[in-house]
C-alpha positions as CSV (number, residue, x, y, z in Angstrom):
1,M,0.0,0.0,0.0
2,S,1.5,3.4,-1.0
3,S,1.8,6.1,1.7
4,E,-0.8,8.1,-0.3
5,Q,-3.3,5.2,0.1
6,S,-2.5,4.6,3.7
7,S,-3.0,8.2,4.7
8,A,-6.3,8.3,2.8
9,S,-7.6,5.3,4.7
10,S,-6.5,6.5,8.1
11,S,-9.4,7.1,10.3
12,E,-7.6,9.9,12.1
13,S,-7.4,12.2,9.1
14,S,-10.2,13.6,7.1
15,P,-10.1,13.5,3.3
16,E,-8.5,16.5,1.6
17,F,-10.5,18.4,-1.0
18,V,-9.4,21.3,-3.1
19,F,-12.1,23.9,-3.6
20,S,-10.2,27.0,-4.5
21,K,-11.9,28.7,-7.4
22,E,-11.4,32.3,-8.4
23,G,-14.6,34.4,-8.8
24,K,-16.7,32.3,-6.4
25,V,-17.7,33.0,-2.8
26,S,-18.9,30.1,-0.5
27,V,-21.4,31.1,2.2
28,W,-22.4,29.7,5.6
29,F,-24.7,31.1,8.2
30,S,-25.7,30.5,11.8
31,T,-28.7,31.1,13.9
32,Q,-26.7,30.5,17.0
33,P,-25.8,33.9,18.5
34,Y,-22.1,34.6,18.1
35,D,-21.6,35.2,21.8
36,Q,-22.8,31.6,22.4
37,V,-20.5,29.9,20.0
38,P,-17.8,28.0,21.9
39,E,-14.4,29.7,21.5
40,A,-12.9,26.4,20.4
41,Y,-15.0,26.5,17.2
42,F,-12.7,29.3,15.8
43,E,-9.4,28.2,17.5
44,A,-6.7,26.8,15.3
45,D,-5.1,23.5,16.1
46,E,-1.4,22.8,15.7
47,A,-1.9,22.4,11.9
48,G,-3.6,25.8,11.7
49,Q,-7.0,24.3,11.2
50,E,-10.0,25.7,13.1
51,Q,-12.7,23.3,14.3
52,W,-15.3,24.5,11.7
53,M,-12.7,23.9,8.9
54,N,-12.2,20.3,10.1
55,N,-16.0,19.8,10.4
56,Y,-16.4,20.7,6.7
57,H,-13.2,19.1,5.5
58,I,-11.7,22.4,4.5
59,T,-8.0,22.2,4.2
60,D,-7.0,24.6,1.3
61,V,-8.5,27.9,2.4
62,D,-6.5,31.1,2.5
63,V,-7.5,32.9,5.7
64,E,-7.1,36.2,3.9
65,N,-10.2,35.3,1.9
66,L,-12.4,34.7,5.0
67,E,-15.0,37.2,6.1
68,L,-17.3,37.0,9.1
69,N,-20.1,39.5,9.8
70,G,-23.1,39.4,12.1
71,V,-24.8,40.8,15.2
72,E,-23.1,40.5,18.6
73,T,-26.1,39.1,20.3
74,G,-29.4,37.6,19.1
75,L,-30.5,37.5,15.5
76,G,-30.6,40.2,12.8
77,D,-32.0,40.8,9.3
78,I,-30.3,38.7,6.7
79,M,-29.7,41.7,4.3
80,D,-28.4,43.9,7.1
81,I,-25.8,41.3,7.9
82,L,-24.9,40.7,4.2
83,A,-24.9,44.3,2.9
84,P,-21.6,45.4,4.6
85,C,-19.7,42.3,3.3
86,S,-17.2,42.7,0.5
87,Y,-18.6,42.6,-3.1
88,S,-22.1,42.0,-1.6
89,S,-23.9,43.7,-4.6
90,G,-23.0,40.6,-6.6
91,Y,-24.5,37.9,-4.5
92,A,-26.4,39.2,-1.5
93,S,-29.9,38.9,-2.9
94,L,-29.2,35.3,-4.0
95,V,-27.9,34.4,-0.6
96,E,-30.8,36.0,1.2
97,H,-33.3,34.2,-1.0
98,K,-31.6,30.8,-0.4
99,I,-31.5,31.3,3.4
100,K,-35.2,32.2,3.5
101,K,-35.9,29.1,1.3
102,M,-34.0,27.2,4.0
103,G,-36.6,28.4,6.5
104,E,-34.8,31.2,8.3
105,A,-36.0,34.8,8.3
106,K,-33.2,36.1,10.6
107,I,-29.7,34.9,11.3
108,A,-26.9,35.7,13.8
109,W,-23.9,35.8,11.5
110,I,-22.5,34.8,8.2
111,L,-19.1,33.4,7.1
112,L,-17.8,33.9,3.6
113,I,-14.8,32.4,1.8
114,F,-13.9,34.3,-1.4
115,D,-12.3,32.5,-4.3
116,Y,-13.6,29.3,-3.0
117,E,-16.3,26.9,-4.3
118,Y,-17.2,24.5,-1.4
119,R,-19.0,21.4,-2.8
120,P,-20.9,19.5,-0.2
121,K,-21.8,16.8,-2.7
122,K,-18.1,15.8,-2.4
123,T,-17.8,16.1,1.4
124,K,-21.4,15.0,2.3
125,I,-21.4,17.8,4.8
126,Y,-24.0,20.6,4.6
127,K,-24.1,21.6,8.2
128,D,-22.5,21.1,11.6
129,E,-23.7,22.0,15.1
130,T,-23.2,25.7,14.5
131,M,-23.3,26.6,10.8
132,F,-25.3,25.8,7.7
133,F,-23.8,25.8,4.2
134,V,-25.9,28.1,1.9
135,G,-24.1,27.8,-1.4
136,S,-21.3,29.1,-3.7
137,Y,-22.0,32.2,-5.8
138,P,-20.2,34.1,-8.5
139,Y,-18.8,37.5,-7.6
140,D,-16.7,40.0,-9.3
141,M,-13.9,42.2,-7.9
142,D,-15.8,45.2,-9.5
143,D,-18.9,44.4,-7.3
144,V,-19.2,46.8,-4.4
145,S,-20.5,46.3,-0.9
146,L,-24.2,47.2,-0.8
147,V,-23.3,49.7,2.0
148,E,-21.0,51.5,-0.4
149,A,-23.3,51.2,-3.5
150,P,-24.5,54.5,-4.9
151,E,-28.1,55.1,-4.0
152,D,-30.7,55.9,-6.7
153,S,-32.1,59.4,-6.3
């Protein structure tokens, strides 16, 4: 058995997937108030992996491409949480529609990974105890944050 095969069959390590994809943003949300999320969920282990990354088998993410936004306590309006996010004019309405279709009218926070196309059909993981995967959406570097978008007069 090659070392590649033995590491893949090891029960101690999770499978490695490569999801980097320019021009895509992968989106997760939570209805668990941020102040109630255990600190360990976002703490990195000795390999630099945070618990949520391990839960979703995410191994190839550039932390510079991560964005987190939400309300400090309780739940907030989906679009109020999405609007200040980078490039939100390109994907916010699609994300809001999908979250509502998933049965949520308000959320606590959202996590985005830019230049990343997470594919739960490969990992078989759509949610963990804290977050739900919404989807991957196209965005463009020319898209603006909805908070910065010029208003129609």
